[in-house]
mmCIF file of the C-alpha atoms, coordinates in Angstrom:
data_MODEL
# 
_entry.id   MODEL 
# 
loop_
_atom_site.group_PDB 
_atom_site.id 
_atom_site.type_symbol 
_atom_site.label_atom_id 
_atom_site.label_alt_id 
_atom_site.label_comp_id 
_atom_site.label_asym_id 
_atom_site.label_entity_id 
_atom_site.label_seq_id 
_atom_site.pdbx_PDB_ins_code 
_atom_site.Cartn_x 
_atom_site.Cartn_y 
_atom_site.Cartn_z 
_atom_site.occupancy 
_atom_site.B_iso_or_equiv 
_atom_site.pdbx_formal_charge 
_atom_site.auth_seq_id 
_atom_site.auth_comp_id 
_atom_site.auth_asym_id 
_atom_site.auth_atom_id 
_atom_site.pdbx_PDB_model_num 
ATOM 1   C CA . MET A 1 1   ? 48.316  -5.961 118.793 1.00 0.00 ? 1   MET A CA 1 
ATOM 2   C CA . LYS A 1 2   ? 45.807  -4.573 121.296 1.00 0.00 ? 2   LYS A CA 1 
ATOM 3   C CA . ASN A 1 3   ? 46.899  -1.056 120.458 1.00 0.00 ? 3   ASN A CA 1 
ATOM 4   C CA . LEU A 1 4   ? 46.471  -1.763 116.735 1.00 0.00 ? 4   LEU A CA 1 
ATOM 5   C CA . LEU A 1 5   ? 42.968  -3.181 117.306 1.00 0.00 ? 5   LEU A CA 1 
ATOM 6   C CA . LEU A 1 6   ? 42.098  -0.195 119.475 1.00 0.00 ? 6   LEU A CA 1 
ATOM 7   C CA . LEU A 1 7   ? 43.420  2.208  116.858 1.00 0.00 ? 7   LEU A CA 1 
ATOM 8   C CA . PHE A 1 8   ? 41.375  0.370  114.075 1.00 0.00 ? 8   PHE A CA 1 
ATOM 9   C CA . THR A 1 9   ? 38.146  0.540  116.278 1.00 0.00 ? 9   THR A CA 1 
ATOM 10  C CA . ILE A 1 10  ? 38.559  4.185  116.877 1.00 0.00 ? 10  ILE A CA 1 
ATOM 11  C CA . ALA A 1 11  ? 39.243  4.935  113.185 1.00 0.00 ? 11  ALA A CA 1 
ATOM 12  C CA . SER A 1 12  ? 36.191  2.931  112.217 1.00 0.00 ? 12  SER A CA 1 
ATOM 13  C CA . ILE A 1 13  ? 33.851  4.831  114.638 1.00 0.00 ? 13  ILE A CA 1 
ATOM 14  C CA . PHE A 1 14  ? 35.351  8.048  113.522 1.00 0.00 ? 14  PHE A CA 1 
ATOM 15  C CA . ILE A 1 15  ? 34.920  7.338  109.820 1.00 0.00 ? 15  ILE A CA 1 
ATOM 16  C CA . SER A 1 16  ? 31.327  5.967  110.289 1.00 0.00 ? 16  SER A CA 1 
ATOM 17  C CA . CYS A 1 17  ? 30.297  9.103  112.252 1.00 0.00 ? 17  CYS A CA 1 
ATOM 18  C CA . LYS A 1 18  ? 31.585  11.327 109.455 1.00 0.00 ? 18  LYS A CA 1 
ATOM 19  C CA . LEU A 1 19  ? 29.714  9.352  106.919 1.00 0.00 ? 19  LEU A CA 1 
ATOM 20  C CA . ASN A 1 20  ? 26.435  9.649  108.922 1.00 0.00 ? 20  ASN A CA 1 
ATOM 21  C CA . ASP A 1 21  ? 26.983  13.390 109.495 1.00 0.00 ? 21  ASP A CA 1 
ATOM 22  C CA . ALA A 1 22  ? 27.458  13.971 105.717 1.00 0.00 ? 22  ALA A CA 1 
ATOM 23  C CA . THR A 1 23  ? 24.314  11.999 104.934 1.00 0.00 ? 23  THR A CA 1 
ATOM 24  C CA . GLU A 1 24  ? 22.255  13.828 107.429 1.00 0.00 ? 24  GLU A CA 1 
ATOM 25  C CA . GLU A 1 25  ? 23.561  17.145 106.233 1.00 0.00 ? 25  GLU A CA 1 
ATOM 26  C CA . ASP A 1 26  ? 22.750  16.283 102.591 1.00 0.00 ? 26  ASP A CA 1 
ATOM 27  C CA . THR A 1 27  ? 19.142  15.437 103.624 1.00 0.00 ? 27  THR A CA 1 
ATOM 28  C CA . LYS A 1 28  ? 18.704  18.625 105.615 1.00 0.00 ? 28  LYS A CA 1 
ATOM 29  C CA . THR A 1 29  ? 19.938  20.934 102.887 1.00 0.00 ? 29  THR A CA 1 
ATOM 30  C CA . PRO A 1 30  ? 16.897  22.154 100.870 1.00 0.00 ? 30  PRO A CA 1 
ATOM 31  C CA . VAL A 1 31  ? 17.072  21.878 97.166  1.00 0.00 ? 31  VAL A CA 1 
ATOM 32  C CA . LYS A 1 32  ? 17.470  25.224 95.586  1.00 0.00 ? 32  LYS A CA 1 
ATOM 33  C CA . ASP A 1 33  ? 15.050  26.199 92.821  1.00 0.00 ? 33  ASP A CA 1 
ATOM 34  C CA . SER A 1 34  ? 16.894  27.073 89.790  1.00 0.00 ? 34  SER A CA 1 
ATOM 35  C CA . THR A 1 35  ? 13.965  29.186 88.443  1.00 0.00 ? 35  THR A CA 1 
ATOM 36  C CA . ILE A 1 36  ? 14.696  32.887 88.653  1.00 0.00 ? 36  ILE A CA 1 
ATOM 37  C CA . VAL A 1 37  ? 11.757  35.116 89.373  1.00 0.00 ? 37  VAL A CA 1 
ATOM 38  C CA . GLY A 1 38  ? 11.355  37.667 86.643  1.00 0.00 ? 38  GLY A CA 1 
ATOM 39  C CA . ALA A 1 39  ? 13.431  35.757 84.134  1.00 0.00 ? 39  ALA A CA 1 
ATOM 40  C CA . ASP A 1 40  ? 10.849  36.098 81.495  1.00 0.00 ? 40  ASP A CA 1 
ATOM 41  C CA . LYS A 1 41  ? 11.344  39.772 81.027  1.00 0.00 ? 41  LYS A CA 1 
ATOM 42  C CA . ASP A 1 42  ? 11.550  40.874 77.414  1.00 0.00 ? 42  ASP A CA 1 
ATOM 43  C CA . GLU A 1 43  ? 14.187  43.302 75.908  1.00 0.00 ? 43  GLU A CA 1 
ATOM 44  C CA . ASN A 1 44  ? 12.208  46.262 77.253  1.00 0.00 ? 44  ASN A CA 1 
ATOM 45  C CA . GLY A 1 45  ? 11.903  44.831 80.789  1.00 0.00 ? 45  GLY A CA 1 
ATOM 46  C CA . CYS A 1 46  ? 8.210   43.851 80.592  1.00 0.00 ? 46  CYS A CA 1 
ATOM 47  C CA . LEU A 1 47  ? 7.246   40.884 82.573  1.00 0.00 ? 47  LEU A CA 1 
ATOM 48  C CA . ALA A 1 48  ? 5.413   38.633 80.033  1.00 0.00 ? 48  ALA A CA 1 
ATOM 49  C CA . SER A 1 49  ? 4.158   36.053 82.594  1.00 0.00 ? 49  SER A CA 1 
ATOM 50  C CA . ALA A 1 50  ? 2.233   38.841 84.311  1.00 0.00 ? 50  ALA A CA 1 
ATOM 51  C CA . GLY A 1 51  ? 0.633   39.872 80.995  1.00 0.00 ? 51  GLY A CA 1 
ATOM 52  C CA . TYR A 1 52  ? 2.777   42.934 80.329  1.00 0.00 ? 52  TYR A CA 1 
ATOM 53  C CA . THR A 1 53  ? 4.007   43.966 76.891  1.00 0.00 ? 53  THR A CA 1 
ATOM 54  C CA . TRP A 1 54  ? 5.817   46.977 75.573  1.00 0.00 ? 54  TRP A CA 1 
ATOM 55  C CA . SER A 1 55  ? 3.728   49.818 74.211  1.00 0.00 ? 55  SER A CA 1 
ATOM 56  C CA . LYS A 1 56  ? 5.445   51.682 71.461  1.00 0.00 ? 56  LYS A CA 1 
ATOM 57  C CA . LEU A 1 57  ? 2.830   54.478 71.797  1.00 0.00 ? 57  LEU A CA 1 
ATOM 58  C CA . ASN A 1 58  ? 2.975   54.964 75.620  1.00 0.00 ? 58  ASN A CA 1 
ATOM 59  C CA . LYS A 1 59  ? 6.651   53.999 75.947  1.00 0.00 ? 59  LYS A CA 1 
ATOM 60  C CA . GLU A 1 60  ? 6.017   51.760 78.922  1.00 0.00 ? 60  GLU A CA 1 
ATOM 61  C CA . CYS A 1 61  ? 4.978   48.227 79.839  1.00 0.00 ? 61  CYS A CA 1 
ATOM 62  C CA . VAL A 1 62  ? 1.126   47.763 79.603  1.00 0.00 ? 62  VAL A CA 1 
ATOM 63  C CA . LYS A 1 63  ? -1.397  44.998 79.826  1.00 0.00 ? 63  LYS A CA 1 
ATOM 64  C CA . ALA A 1 64  ? -2.832  45.197 76.358  1.00 0.00 ? 64  ALA A CA 1 
ATOM 65  C CA . PHE A 1 65  ? -5.953  43.171 77.239  1.00 0.00 ? 65  PHE A CA 1 
ATOM 66  C CA . THR A 1 66  ? -6.987  46.160 79.459  1.00 0.00 ? 66  THR A CA 1 
ATOM 67  C CA . GLY A 1 67  ? -7.695  48.119 76.268  1.00 0.00 ? 67  GLY A CA 1 
ATOM 68  C CA . ILE A 1 68  ? -10.699 47.935 73.944  1.00 0.00 ? 68  ILE A CA 1 
ATOM 69  C CA . GLN A 1 69  ? -11.185 44.259 72.863  1.00 0.00 ? 69  GLN A CA 1 
ATOM 70  C CA . LEU A 1 70  ? -11.869 43.596 69.290  1.00 0.00 ? 70  LEU A CA 1 
ATOM 71  C CA . ASN A 1 71  ? -12.964 40.048 68.345  1.00 0.00 ? 71  ASN A CA 1 
ATOM 72  C CA . PRO A 1 72  ? -12.090 38.353 65.091  1.00 0.00 ? 72  PRO A CA 1 
ATOM 73  C CA . THR A 1 73  ? -14.901 38.636 62.647  1.00 0.00 ? 73  THR A CA 1 
ATOM 74  C CA . ASP A 1 74  ? -14.593 35.028 61.652  1.00 0.00 ? 74  ASP A CA 1 
ATOM 75  C CA . ASN A 1 75  ? -15.238 33.991 65.212  1.00 0.00 ? 75  ASN A CA 1 
ATOM 76  C CA . ALA A 1 76  ? -16.981 37.030 66.815  1.00 0.00 ? 76  ALA A CA 1 
ATOM 77  C CA . ALA A 1 77  ? -18.433 35.120 69.796  1.00 0.00 ? 77  ALA A CA 1 
ATOM 78  C CA . THR A 1 78  ? -14.922 33.806 70.971  1.00 0.00 ? 78  THR A CA 1 
ATOM 79  C CA . GLU A 1 79  ? -14.164 34.109 74.693  1.00 0.00 ? 79  GLU A CA 1 
ATOM 80  C CA . ASP A 1 80  ? -10.438 33.206 73.908  1.00 0.00 ? 80  ASP A CA 1 
ATOM 81  C CA . GLU A 1 81  ? -8.656  36.537 74.579  1.00 0.00 ? 81  GLU A CA 1 
ATOM 82  C CA . THR A 1 82  ? -5.612  35.168 72.732  1.00 0.00 ? 82  THR A CA 1 
ATOM 83  C CA . LEU A 1 83  ? -7.483  35.428 69.381  1.00 0.00 ? 83  LEU A CA 1 
ATOM 84  C CA . CYS A 1 84  ? -8.633  39.001 70.009  1.00 0.00 ? 84  CYS A CA 1 
ATOM 85  C CA . ALA A 1 85  ? -6.961  42.299 69.155  1.00 0.00 ? 85  ALA A CA 1 
ATOM 86  C CA . TYR A 1 86  ? -6.769  45.128 71.590  1.00 0.00 ? 86  TYR A CA 1 
ATOM 87  C CA . VAL A 1 87  ? -6.688  48.893 71.125  1.00 0.00 ? 87  VAL A CA 1 
ATOM 88  C CA . LEU A 1 88  ? -5.047  51.441 73.487  1.00 0.00 ? 88  LEU A CA 1 
ATOM 89  C CA . PHE A 1 89  ? -5.358  55.112 72.676  1.00 0.00 ? 89  PHE A CA 1 
ATOM 90  C CA . ASN A 1 90  ? -2.940  57.946 73.695  1.00 0.00 ? 90  ASN A CA 1 
ATOM 91  C CA . GLU A 1 91  ? -4.369  60.746 75.896  1.00 0.00 ? 91  GLU A CA 1 
ATOM 92  C CA . ASP A 1 92  ? -5.209  62.994 72.950  1.00 0.00 ? 92  ASP A CA 1 
ATOM 93  C CA . GLY A 1 93  ? -7.043  60.266 71.024  1.00 0.00 ? 93  GLY A CA 1 
ATOM 94  C CA . ASP A 1 94  ? -5.283  61.076 67.795  1.00 0.00 ? 94  ASP A CA 1 
ATOM 95  C CA . LYS A 1 95  ? -3.182  57.855 67.959  1.00 0.00 ? 95  LYS A CA 1 
ATOM 96  C CA . ALA A 1 96  ? -3.860  54.315 69.010  1.00 0.00 ? 96  ALA A CA 1 
ATOM 97  C CA . GLU A 1 97  ? -1.749  51.226 69.316  1.00 0.00 ? 97  GLU A CA 1 
ATOM 98  C CA . ILE A 1 98  ? -3.252  48.005 67.944  1.00 0.00 ? 98  ILE A CA 1 
ATOM 99  C CA . PHE A 1 99  ? -2.048  44.750 69.560  1.00 0.00 ? 99  PHE A CA 1 
ATOM 100 C CA . LEU A 1 100 ? -2.809  41.691 67.254  1.00 0.00 ? 100 LEU A CA 1 
ATOM 101 C CA . PRO A 1 101 ? -3.048  38.152 68.527  1.00 0.00 ? 101 PRO A CA 1 
ATOM 102 C CA . ASP A 1 102 ? 0.396   37.248 67.035  1.00 0.00 ? 102 ASP A CA 1 
ATOM 103 C CA . ASP A 1 103 ? 2.149   39.723 69.405  1.00 0.00 ? 103 ASP A CA 1 
ATOM 104 C CA . LYS A 1 104 ? 2.569   42.220 66.680  1.00 0.00 ? 104 LYS A CA 1 
ATOM 105 C CA . SER A 1 105 ? 1.552   45.815 67.420  1.00 0.00 ? 105 SER A CA 1 
ATOM 106 C CA . PHE A 1 106 ? 1.516   49.001 65.456  1.00 0.00 ? 106 PHE A CA 1 
ATOM 107 C CA . ILE A 1 107 ? 0.411   52.575 65.822  1.00 0.00 ? 107 ILE A CA 1 
ATOM 108 C CA . VAL A 1 108 ? -2.467  53.999 63.807  1.00 0.00 ? 108 VAL A CA 1 
ATOM 109 C CA . SER A 1 109 ? -2.821  57.890 63.452  1.00 0.00 ? 109 SER A CA 1 
ATOM 110 C CA . LYS A 1 110 ? -6.074  59.789 63.003  1.00 0.00 ? 110 LYS A CA 1 
ATOM 111 C CA . SER A 1 111 ? -6.841  60.658 59.453  1.00 0.00 ? 111 SER A CA 1 
ATOM 112 C CA . GLY A 1 112 ? -8.523  64.158 59.250  1.00 0.00 ? 112 GLY A CA 1 
ATOM 113 C CA . SER A 1 113 ? -11.346 65.042 61.376  1.00 0.00 ? 113 SER A CA 1 
ATOM 114 C CA . GLU A 1 114 ? -13.113 61.703 60.758  1.00 0.00 ? 114 GLU A CA 1 
ATOM 115 C CA . LYS A 1 115 ? -13.181 58.841 63.259  1.00 0.00 ? 115 LYS A CA 1 
ATOM 116 C CA . VAL A 1 116 ? -10.655 56.816 61.235  1.00 0.00 ? 116 VAL A CA 1 
ATOM 117 C CA . TRP A 1 117 ? -7.033  55.981 62.246  1.00 0.00 ? 117 TRP A CA 1 
ATOM 118 C CA . VAL A 1 118 ? -4.759  54.701 59.516  1.00 0.00 ? 118 VAL A CA 1 
ATOM 119 C CA . PHE A 1 119 ? -1.499  52.668 59.290  1.00 0.00 ? 119 PHE A CA 1 
ATOM 120 C CA . GLU A 1 120 ? -0.346  51.260 55.914  1.00 0.00 ? 120 GLU A CA 1 
ATOM 121 C CA . ASP A 1 121 ? -3.259  48.979 54.790  1.00 0.00 ? 121 ASP A CA 1 
ATOM 122 C CA . TYR A 1 122 ? -4.893  48.929 58.196  1.00 0.00 ? 122 TYR A CA 1 
ATOM 123 C CA . GLN A 1 123 ? -7.850  51.190 59.195  1.00 0.00 ? 123 GLN A CA 1 
ATOM 124 C CA . LEU A 1 124 ? -9.408  51.601 62.630  1.00 0.00 ? 124 LEU A CA 1 
ATOM 125 C CA . ILE A 1 125 ? -12.907 52.947 62.302  1.00 0.00 ? 125 ILE A CA 1 
ATOM 126 C CA . ALA A 1 126 ? -15.110 54.160 65.082  1.00 0.00 ? 126 ALA A CA 1 
ATOM 127 C CA . GLN A 1 127 ? -18.460 52.807 63.940  1.00 0.00 ? 127 GLN A CA 1 
ATOM 128 C CA . ASN A 1 128 ? -20.791 50.789 66.128  1.00 0.00 ? 128 ASN A CA 1 
ATOM 129 C CA . GLY A 1 129 ? -17.912 50.506 68.463  1.00 0.00 ? 129 GLY A CA 1 
ATOM 130 C CA . TYR A 1 130 ? -14.696 49.900 66.651  1.00 0.00 ? 130 TYR A CA 1 
ATOM 131 C CA . GLN A 1 131 ? -13.802 48.021 63.456  1.00 0.00 ? 131 GLN A CA 1 
ATOM 132 C CA . LEU A 1 132 ? -10.380 47.044 62.228  1.00 0.00 ? 132 LEU A CA 1 
ATOM 133 C CA . LYS A 1 133 ? -10.010 46.561 58.486  1.00 0.00 ? 133 LYS A CA 1 
ATOM 134 C CA . LYS A 1 134 ? -6.996  45.325 56.616  1.00 0.00 ? 134 LYS A CA 1 
ATOM 135 C CA . ALA A 1 135 ? -6.870  46.232 52.884  1.00 0.00 ? 135 ALA A CA 1 
ATOM 136 C CA . GLY A 1 136 ? -10.561 47.058 53.102  1.00 0.00 ? 136 GLY A CA 1 
ATOM 137 C CA . GLN A 1 137 ? -11.464 43.674 54.632  1.00 0.00 ? 137 GLN A CA 1 
ATOM 138 C CA . LEU A 1 138 ? -13.131 43.683 58.134  1.00 0.00 ? 138 LEU A CA 1 
ATOM 139 C CA . VAL A 1 139 ? -10.860 41.435 60.370  1.00 0.00 ? 139 VAL A CA 1 
ATOM 140 C CA . PHE A 1 140 ? -11.764 42.560 64.001  1.00 0.00 ? 140 PHE A CA 1 
ATOM 141 C CA . SER A 1 141 ? -14.783 44.444 65.594  1.00 0.00 ? 141 SER A CA 1 
ATOM 142 C CA . GLY A 1 142 ? -15.824 45.262 69.071  1.00 0.00 ? 142 GLY A CA 1 
ATOM 143 C CA . ASP A 1 143 ? -18.338 47.256 71.039  1.00 0.00 ? 143 ASP A CA 1 
ATOM 144 C CA . GLY A 1 144 ? -15.800 49.828 72.195  1.00 0.00 ? 144 GLY A CA 1 
ATOM 145 C CA . GLU A 1 145 ? -15.897 48.972 75.798  1.00 0.00 ? 145 GLU A CA 1 
ATOM 146 C CA . ILE A 1 146 ? -12.658 48.472 77.658  1.00 0.00 ? 146 ILE A CA 1 
ATOM 147 C CA . GLY A 1 147 ? -11.474 45.176 78.955  1.00 0.00 ? 147 GLY A CA 1 
ATOM 148 C CA . ASN A 1 148 ? -12.172 41.419 78.389  1.00 0.00 ? 148 ASN A CA 1 
ATOM 149 C CA . LYS A 1 149 ? -15.765 40.384 77.459  1.00 0.00 ? 149 LYS A CA 1 
ATOM 150 C CA . VAL A 1 150 ? -17.698 37.417 78.659  1.00 0.00 ? 150 VAL A CA 1 
ATOM 151 C CA . SER A 1 151 ? -20.346 36.478 76.126  1.00 0.00 ? 151 SER A CA 1 
ATOM 152 C CA . GLY A 1 152 ? -23.808 35.506 77.227  1.00 0.00 ? 152 GLY A CA 1 
ATOM 153 C CA . SER A 1 153 ? -23.748 37.851 80.280  1.00 0.00 ? 153 SER A CA 1 
ATOM 154 C CA . ASP A 1 154 ? -25.213 41.282 80.529  1.00 0.00 ? 154 ASP A CA 1 
ATOM 155 C CA . ASN A 1 155 ? -23.980 41.608 84.137  1.00 0.00 ? 155 ASN A CA 1 
ATOM 156 C CA . PRO A 1 156 ? -20.296 42.704 84.380  1.00 0.00 ? 156 PRO A CA 1 
ATOM 157 C CA . ASP A 1 157 ? -19.888 40.371 87.410  1.00 0.00 ? 157 ASP A CA 1 
ATOM 158 C CA . GLY A 1 158 ? -20.948 37.338 85.481  1.00 0.00 ? 158 GLY A CA 1 
ATOM 159 C CA . GLN A 1 159 ? -23.771 36.829 88.117  1.00 0.00 ? 159 GLN A CA 1 
ATOM 160 C CA . GLU A 1 160 ? -27.277 36.294 87.086  1.00 0.00 ? 160 GLU A CA 1 
# 
């Protein structure tokens, strides 16, 4: 009987130590993050979360908002870059890619010697900066300077 009691005590101690070890091990193991870095790449390999999109004109990932900003004419004072269109030119300046707010982009080509680039019913006109017209209707315009604009500031740093 003493042997049976001793065996039961040893077995209880052994089992309780194993349970404690398993519990401690579970608390020490860090929870792995299931988020994969770079998982938001598009079909061309551009990292959207970093602001990159595919340029049909340049055949590479670009940050469209580094181009010439065109504000919507119905809300010209907007500071919301997601409502603006952006223009990126090729090296020769005879073609430009227009990035619209709805993530649509298209390439316009220079028409003759004038400062007009055309694609279907879109026209990009170099006049007082740039104007983008659709079917003759002005939809976007900008001062022709590259990059995002902060309204109400003449200083590029935003400092007074």
